[in-house]
PALUM-755778 format. One line per field, with one value per residue (C-alpha): residue number from 1; y, x, z. Coordinates in Angstrom, 2 decimals. Layout:
<sites>
k = (NUM ...)
v = (Y ...)
u = (X ...)
w = (Z ...)
</sites>
This chain:
<sites>
k = (1 2 3 4 5 6 7 8 9 10 11 12 13 14 15 16 17 18 19 20 21 22 23 24 25 26 27 28 29 30 31 32 33 34 35 36 37 38 39 40 41 42 43 44 45 46 47 48 49 50 51 52 53 54 55 56 57 58 59 60 61 62 63 64 65 66 67 68 69 70 71 72 73 74 75 76 77 78 79 80 81 82 83 84 85 86 87 88 89 90 91 92 93 94 95 96 97 98 99 100 101 102 103 104 105 106 107 108 109 110 111 112 113 114 115 116 117 118 119 120 121 122 123 124 125 126 127 128 129 130 131 132 133 134 135 136 137 138 139 140 141 142 143 144 145 146 147 148 149 150 151 152 153 154 155 156 157 158 159 160 161 162 163 164 165 166 167 168 169 170 171 172 173 174 175 176 177 178 179 180 181 182 183 184 185 186 187 188 189 190 191 192 193 194 195 196 197 198 199 200 201 202 203 204 205 206 207 208 209 210 211 212 213 214 215 216 217 218 219 220 221 222 223 224 225 226 227 228 229 230 231 232 233 234 235 236 237 238 239 240 241 242)
v = (113.18 109.68 106.53 103.79 100.50 98.40 94.41 92.21 90.38 88.01 89.33 87.55 88.03 85.44 88.16 88.08 86.26 89.25 92.77 95.72 99.37 102.45 103.17 106.62 110.14 113.42 114.82 116.42 117.76 121.07 123.27 121.73 118.32 116.62 115.81 116.89 115.05 116.76 114.97 115.03 113.35 110.75 110.35 110.17 107.67 105.24 105.44 104.38 101.44 100.12 98.58 96.64 95.64 94.67 92.57 90.97 90.36 90.97 91.47 90.40 93.11 95.80 96.10 99.70 100.19 103.15 105.95 106.24 103.74 104.90 107.39 105.13 102.52 104.57 105.95 102.11 101.25 103.47 101.97 98.43 98.29 96.29 97.16 98.23 96.99 99.17 98.21 100.28 99.68 102.07 101.79 105.53 107.27 110.32 112.44 111.78 110.63 107.61 104.35 102.56 100.49 98.21 97.63 97.50 98.46 96.67 98.97 97.81 94.73 93.88 91.12 88.11 87.46 89.79 91.96 92.46 90.60 87.24 88.17 87.43 83.86 81.81 85.31 87.44 90.00 93.10 95.14 99.03 101.68 104.87 103.94 100.96 102.06 99.51 96.95 96.34 97.40 95.41 92.30 92.58 93.09 90.25 88.03 88.60 88.33 84.77 83.76 84.60 83.62 81.48 83.65 82.69 85.14 87.91 91.12 94.35 97.66 100.86 104.42 105.03 102.34 103.88 102.62 101.70 98.14 96.72 95.44 93.51 90.60 89.09 85.70 84.33 83.94 87.41 89.60 93.34 96.29 99.86 103.25 104.69 104.17 107.11 108.13 107.39 111.08 111.97 112.11 114.38 113.44 115.92 114.23 114.89 118.50 119.73 117.47 119.44 122.59 123.64 124.25 122.26 125.29 125.74 122.00 121.95 124.76 122.96 119.93 122.21 123.25 119.86 119.11 121.77 120.69 122.40 124.62 124.87 127.76 127.76 130.87 130.77 132.86 133.28 133.02 134.45 131.96 132.58 129.04 128.55 127.67 126.44 127.17 125.78 127.10 125.48 127.32 126.35 129.02 129.89 128.16 129.78 127.83 128.63)
u = (97.17 97.52 96.92 94.82 96.27 97.53 96.60 98.30 101.21 103.85 107.38 110.04 112.67 111.38 111.26 107.23 104.04 102.16 102.58 100.18 101.00 100.41 102.56 103.91 103.10 103.44 105.46 108.74 111.38 111.56 114.65 116.21 115.85 113.08 109.67 107.01 103.58 100.15 98.17 95.85 98.14 98.29 94.92 93.96 96.65 95.60 91.92 92.73 94.31 91.65 89.23 92.26 93.11 89.62 89.07 92.53 93.74 90.70 92.68 91.09 93.57 96.38 99.76 100.70 104.79 105.30 105.60 105.27 102.48 99.93 98.16 98.00 96.67 94.05 92.89 92.43 90.68 87.87 87.51 88.08 86.81 88.94 91.14 94.77 97.65 100.42 104.18 107.15 110.29 113.20 115.83 116.75 118.26 116.35 119.38 121.31 118.50 121.07 120.42 121.36 124.50 122.51 120.02 116.16 115.29 112.31 110.59 107.24 105.03 101.31 100.06 98.14 96.58 93.68 91.75 92.60 96.04 94.03 93.05 96.76 96.73 94.80 94.08 94.78 97.50 98.28 101.39 101.37 103.92 104.27 107.56 109.26 112.68 115.53 112.95 114.69 112.12 109.61 111.29 112.00 108.12 107.15 109.62 108.61 104.99 105.87 107.89 105.49 102.15 100.64 98.60 96.85 98.14 100.78 100.38 102.81 101.00 102.95 102.04 104.99 107.44 110.95 112.49 115.52 117.42 116.44 118.27 115.56 113.31 110.32 108.99 107.47 104.27 103.70 101.32 102.83 100.66 102.11 100.01 102.50 106.15 108.43 111.82 114.70 114.37 114.08 110.33 109.25 105.76 103.30 103.62 107.18 107.16 108.55 111.65 112.52 111.81 108.40 105.37 102.46 101.24 104.75 105.01 101.46 102.78 105.90 103.92 101.68 104.60 105.92 102.57 102.48 103.43 106.50 105.46 107.47 107.98 109.45 111.24 112.19 115.54 117.49 121.14 123.41 122.92 119.28 118.86 116.01 117.23 114.70 115.30 113.23 112.68 111.05 109.83 107.50 105.02 103.17 105.71 106.53 108.92 109.84)
w = (93.95 95.41 93.00 93.91 95.08 92.56 92.17 94.29 92.93 93.85 94.58 92.74 95.64 97.96 101.08 101.16 100.05 98.37 98.02 97.36 96.81 94.99 92.18 93.92 94.99 93.64 96.74 95.91 98.32 100.24 99.72 102.70 100.95 102.81 102.02 104.32 104.61 106.26 108.27 105.22 103.37 105.77 106.22 102.49 101.77 104.82 103.95 100.40 101.59 104.09 101.57 100.07 103.49 104.32 101.14 100.96 104.58 106.79 109.92 113.52 115.37 114.48 116.26 116.01 115.93 118.17 117.50 113.79 113.51 116.06 114.40 110.92 112.96 114.65 111.17 110.20 113.51 112.45 109.02 109.83 113.12 114.87 118.23 118.24 120.31 121.10 121.04 121.26 118.99 118.30 115.74 115.30 118.45 119.33 120.02 117.04 114.54 113.39 113.63 116.91 116.99 119.06 116.48 117.21 121.03 122.46 124.84 125.05 123.84 124.52 126.68 125.61 128.40 128.23 125.97 122.32 122.95 123.27 119.24 118.33 118.54 115.71 114.41 111.35 112.66 110.64 112.07 110.91 110.79 108.97 106.62 105.35 105.10 106.08 106.94 110.12 112.48 110.35 110.45 114.43 114.94 112.84 114.32 117.86 117.14 115.40 118.38 121.32 119.49 116.87 114.57 111.58 109.62 109.80 107.34 107.23 106.46 105.88 104.74 102.62 101.04 100.51 97.03 97.98 98.84 102.29 104.88 106.74 105.34 105.86 105.62 102.62 104.00 105.35 103.10 102.51 102.10 101.21 100.57 98.51 97.06 97.90 96.86 99.33 101.19 104.45 105.04 107.72 109.58 111.18 114.61 114.38 113.73 116.69 116.24 113.20 114.62 113.17 114.79 113.46 111.18 109.64 109.13 107.27 105.22 104.41 103.50 101.34 99.40 98.70 97.17 94.72 91.37 89.47 86.52 83.20 81.07 77.37 76.29 72.62 71.70 68.37 68.44 66.02 63.35 63.58 64.58 67.37 70.86 73.60 77.23 79.90 83.30 85.94 89.16 91.94 93.04 96.00 98.37 101.64 103.71 107.45)
</sites>
């Protein structure tokens, strides 16, 4: 259902140097207005992006933004065979699901003194997160990396890029990779299932429903003037929502 990554192209707004994305997904919203993604959805999208990352960026180390970037980064680690550094940044308040008035909060950062942290200096550093929403968190993370070290290259990789105006910006020389473009709807990821009151089984059922394409049936009827009127009825079958 997901399309292979498109060719790398130069963005005209100057927010970043290069961008590689897929045209989009076939997902649609559940009755509650949210779009649910399964573990399989995430794994497939990230796996399609891995060879593009290897060819066009060749990272030495991944920086996973917690918590949404942890699982995508772990999937990439297996395929790219590079270590993962973990950072913890918070833009949304867990209690209210609203953007914090204080902006991005830094809870955890990596050490450059030992282990994989040493690879950041003069290395190709790829920052990984699950979604590019406002771009505020990605901007903050890139700024922190550049302020604390001197990498050779910095790139950003997200599973999903929301098609919306961005509040944050990225430097011109930062490469940008997205697994898929998605509409500006509320995305629900499997690692957050309980946050929405679902078990993982319920979440996966919702995600499956969001992947089933609507079917269209056409019924022809004649009015009093014997003119043909066509009615289109769209239904989504075999969906069970909790």
